[in-house]
C-alpha positions, 0 to 999 in steps of 0.5 A, spaced: 403 925 327 401 919 323 402 912 324 398 907 320 397 901 325 391 896 326 388 894 332 385 887 332 387 885 339 385 891 342 378 890 338 377 884 343 373 884 349 375 889 355 377 883 359 383 881 354 387 888 356 387 895 360 388 902 357 395 904 358 396 911 360 402 915 357 407 917 362 412 922 358 419 921 360 424 928 360 429 927 355 428 921 350 434 920 345 434 915 340 440 910 341 438 905 335 433 904 330 432 898 326 431 902 319 431 895 315 426 892 319 422 899 319 422 898 312 419 891 312 414 893 316 412 899 312 414 904 317 417 910 315 424 910 318 425 917 317 419 919 321 421 914 327 428 917 328 425 924 328 423 928 334 416 926 334 417 919 332 422 918 338 417 921 343 412 916 340 418 910 341 419 913 348 411 913 350 411 920 351 406 922 345 402 918 341 399 919 334 392 920 333 388 914 333 393 910 337 391 908 344 396 903 347 393 897 351 396 893 356 395 885 355 392 881 361 395 874 362 397 869 367 403 864 368 407 858 371 413 862 374 418 856 376 412 851 376 408 856 381 402 858 378 400 866 378 393 867 376 394 874 374 401 877 371 400 882 365 404 887 361 406 890 367 411 895 364 409 894 356 404 897 352 401 895 345 401 900 340 398 896 335 399 892 329 403 893 323 400 890 317 405 888 311 404 888 304 403 880 304 397 881 310 402 879 316 401 882 322 406 884 327 405 887 334 409 894 336 410 894 343 414 899 348 417 896 354 419 900 359 414 905 358 411 906 365 406 903 370 400 899 367 394 896 371 398 890 371 405 893 374 404 889 381 407 895 385 413 896 380 415 902 377 414 900 369 420 902 367 426 899 364 434 900 365 439 901 359 442 894 360 436 889 359 434 894 353 441 893 350 441 886 351 434 884 348 436 889 342 443 885 341 440 878 342 434 878 339 437 881 332 442 876 333 437 870 333 434 873 327 440 873 323 442 866 326 435 864 323 431 862 329 424 865 330 424 871 335 421 877 337 425 883 333 428 890 336 425 896 332 428 901 337 432 903 343 431 910 346 434 913 352 429 916 357 433 921 360 431 919 367 434 914 372 431 907 375 432 904 382 435 897 381 440 894 385 443 901 384 441 907 380 441 906 372 440 910 366 433 908 364 431 906 357 425 904 353 425 898 348 420 897 342 419 890 340 416 887 334 412 880 335 408 876 330 403 877 336 404 877 344 399 871 345 402 867 350 400 860 353 399 864 360 394 868 356 390 862 355 391 860 362 389 867 365 382 866 362 382 858 364 383 860 371 377 864 371 373 859 368 371 863 362 371 858 356 368 864 352 374 868 352 378 862 351 374 860 344 375 868 342 382 868 344 383 861 340 379 864 334 384 870 334 390 866 334 388 861 329 386 867 324 393 870 325 398 864 326 395 858 323 389 859 319 389 852 315 387 849 321 380 852 321 378 846 316 381 841 320 376 836 323 377 838 330 380 845 329 382 847 336 386 840 337 389 842 330 391 849 333 394 845 339 398 841 334 401 847 330 403 850 337 406 844 339 410 843 332 412 850 332 415 850 339 418 843 338 422 846 332 424 852 336 427 849 342 431 844 337 434 850 334 436 853 341 439 847 343 443 847 336 446 854 337 447 853 345 442 858 347 439 858 354 433 862 355 433 862 362 426 863 364 421 858 360 415 860 364 409 859 361 408 867 360 414 867 356 412 861 351 408 865 345 403 861 341 406 864 334 413 859 336 417 865 337 423 866 342 420 872 347 423 875 353 431 876 353 432 877 360 436 872 364 438 869 357 445 867 355 449 863 349 454 858 352 461 859 352 464 852 355 459 846 354 455 843 359 448 840 359 446 842 366 449 849 365 444 855 368 445 862 367 439 865 371 440 868 377 434 866 380 434 859 377 437 856 383 434 849 382 436 848 375 429 848 372 431 851 366 438 849 365 440 848 358 439 840 357 432 841 361 429 846 355 425 840 351 422 837 357 420 844 360 417 846 353 413 840 353 411 841 360 408 848 358 405 845 352 401 841 357 399 847 361 396 850 354 392 843 352 389 844 359 386 850 357 383 848 351 380 841 353 373 845 353 374 847 346 377 840 344 371 836 345 364 836 350 366 830 353 372 831 358 375 824 358 375 824 350 378 831 350 383 829 355 385 823 351 386 827 345 390 832 348 394 827 351 395 824 344 397 830 341 402 832 347 406 825 346 407 827 339 412 833 341 418 828 342 418 826 335 417 833 332 423 835 337 427 829 336 427 830 328 428 837 328 434 836 333 437 830 329 437 834 323 440 840 325 445 837 329 447 832 324 448 838 319 453 841 324 458 835 324 457 835 316 452 829 316 447 830 310 442 825 312 441 822 319 442 815 319 442 809 325 448 811 329 449 818 327 446 821 334 451 816 338 457 819 334 454 826 336 453 824 343 460 822 344 462 828 341 458 832 346 461 828 352 468 830 350 466 837 349 463 837 356 469 833 359 474 838 356 470 844 357 470 846 350 467 852 347 460 850 344 460 855 338 468 854 336 468 847 337 463 846 332 465 851 328 472 849 328 470 842 326 470 844 319 478 846 319 479 840 323 476 836 317 481 840 312 487 839 316 491 832 316 496 834 321 491 834 327 494 840 330 487 844 330 483 838 333 488 838 339 487 845 340 480 844 340 478 838 344 485 836 347 487 828 348 480 825 347 478 827 340 483 822 336 478 816 336 472 820 335 475 823 329 477 817 326 469 814 326 467 821 324 471 821 318 469 814 316 462 816 317 463 822 312 467 818 307 461 814 306 457 820 303 461 821 297 462 828 298 468 832 297 471 834 304 471 841 301 464 841 300 462 838 306 466 844 310 463 849 306 456 846 309 458 846 316 461 853 316 454 855 313 451 851 319 455 853 325 456 861 327 463 864 328 460 870 332 454 869 337 452 875 342 457 872 348 455 874 355 462 878 356 461 882 350 454 884 352 456 886 359 462 890 356 457 894 351 452 895 357 458 898 361 460 902 356 453 905 355 452 906 362 458 911 361 454 914 355 459 910 350 455 907 345 460 905 340 461 898 342 454 897 342 453 899 335 460 895 333 457 888 336 451 889 333 454 890 326 458 884 327 452 880 329 449 881 322 453 876 319 454 871 324 456 865 319 461 869 315 469 871 317 469 878 318 476 882 317 478 886 323 472 882 327 477 877 330 476 879 338 468 878 337 469 870 336 474 870 342 471 866 348 472 869 355 478 869 359 476 866 366 476 872 369 471 875 364 466 870 364 459 872 366 456 866 370 449 869 372 444 874 368 439 877 371 431 879 369 430 886 366 425 887 371 
């Protein structure tokens, strides 16, 4: 067995991670392998799908030279600080290095207990594994920075949750697994040397250009700030609710990570919540920018000793940098949302126009995805029938203002409509569809899983025979709560 991985994170001091002990599973069976991603990473898809490869993907056997580790981190969970969390059911195998020198972590989730398991079994149930595979790959196709799915494997054993469920292991690919919570782990221990080592590692890996800045650690924070602001703006543009925006689920790289209690909205409302444990609505759809900035404030706190030796000066500089979040987020959000309604260049009044549309959608309980997608059809339809079907009776006045705004661009209607369809997906991983996939898979039928993944590969293109995948749920099909995978 041979797997050519690098181990730069494992080379950091021992307090950054713990060895992970292999816990073989009885009957590993491959559910899915992302061969295209494997090729991009320089991995042999043929070997990965072999008996030896599947044994590795199941955490049962490792090639020579691969010594898995579990990473240490802390985190604020629903606003409450926990000084030690860590990879309680995940092990990092190493880093694939692509031809252009980029590093990508290869991590197994559900491979068994680690030093950070805190009494858990370290395993994953089939449902959360399939959910993360589907949603992370859909996000990639939607153009949103995200961790990726390399493989899903059945373990051949059952795990005990609310009931006994089939066990599975997920192979996640990430630019890195360094989180805000990783910095918090060392800050909680007063370990400034470790914070510096971690920051230097993250800079080298993700933001090497900041090394030449006058204050490189402040520039590093600003780079993370910008990446997160733009990421959350993209979530808001597609109706995505992360569901558990704890600081241990915010990456330094700016990738979406942890698809536990996440969801795409069906009917629009800014206070929409799906997570079964978010009883106060902390991580509601409309709160995501505020929580993103709050999480970044926690990162800034850990970096203060590196930003300046004078604590007051460091605090002032960090606060100034943090205050820049809103401008970066708003610029990215405004530009993306304007494109969704056909506006090429944002002008004064455009966001009022958008806000009024969102108000209509909330009042009518309009489907978020299909409403924006349908606007292109409305634009090309003079009868008003399509608009009536999408938005009910509150739309006519808004439509007049909208058409007037678009007419001032001097662009043909047909061309605007093409651009709108390129900005508004037709297919998203809807909750009721994911649940149907999970229900079938728990009965050993993976055809729905593969069918949904196939459609989501081209979310912006209308596909023959895929009409059912664009249909929102009936009231009795709605999934109102999603659950963490632990």
